[in-house]
N, C-alpha and C positions, 0 to 999 in steps of 0.2 A: 503493499500500500503505500509505503514511505518513497518506494523507489519511482512510483508513477507518478506522485506529486512531483518530484524532483525532476522527473524528465519532462513534464508538462510544462514547470517553471521555464525549465533550460531551453524548451522549444519557442518561448514566445520571444517576440523580440525585446530588446533592452529597451527602446523606446516608447514599449506601452506598458512597462511595468510600473513606474511610478511617474508618468508624464501628467502634469497639471496644465492644460490648454491655458493660452495667454488671456482668454476671454474670462476663464473661472479665477485667476489670481486676482488678490486684493489690489487696491490702488496703490497700498504703500509696498507691495513687492514689484510691482511694475515702477513704480517711482524710482524706488531704489536702482533698480535695475538700469533705467533710464539715465539718471544721476550720474552713476559710477560711469556708465560708457562713455557720455559727455563730457564729464569732467575730466576723464583721461583723455580725450580727444581735445579739449583745450589747451591742456597742460602741454600736450604734445605738440601742438602747433605754436605753442607761446615761446618753446624754445629757440626754434629756428629763427622766428621775428625778432627775438630779443637779440641774437646774434646778428642780424642783420641791420638792426638798427644801431647796436651801442659799440659794435667792435671796431675798434679805430678813431673813437670819438675823443678818447682820453678822460672820460669821467672814470673808469676803471681800469686797471691793467687788462691787457687782452686776453691773459691767463685765466682772470678771474672773470670774465666775460665770457669765455667757453665753458669753464667748468660750471657756472652758475646756469647756462643754457643745458649742458649736459643733465645737470640736477634734474630741471624742470622738465625733460624729456623721459627720464627715468621715473620720476614721480609720476606723469602720464601713463607710462607704460604700465606701472604698479596699479593705477586705477581701473586702468582698463582691463587688464588680465584678473584681477581680482573681483570682479563686477560678480554680484548673484548669478548661479548658475538659471538659465532660462530655455525651458523645451516648448517649443512652441510646435502643436500638433494640428 
């Protein structure tokens, strides 16, 4: 009996096991997904923009500007990749 249940569970696709459709998620779950996704995008785009605007202007050393921009890009990557998991079915 246990083998039959285990084989039946193994036969089901992984996407159907614990999938919550986008329409059935609460507004908070959807908002946290979208917020993390776009916050990461904003930080990732701000890095090259700040580098373009401030490199060689004399406000900071060029190394400090480059490292700051690199940090902005890494922060954006962090937010983008650690967003809540979303399954759309």
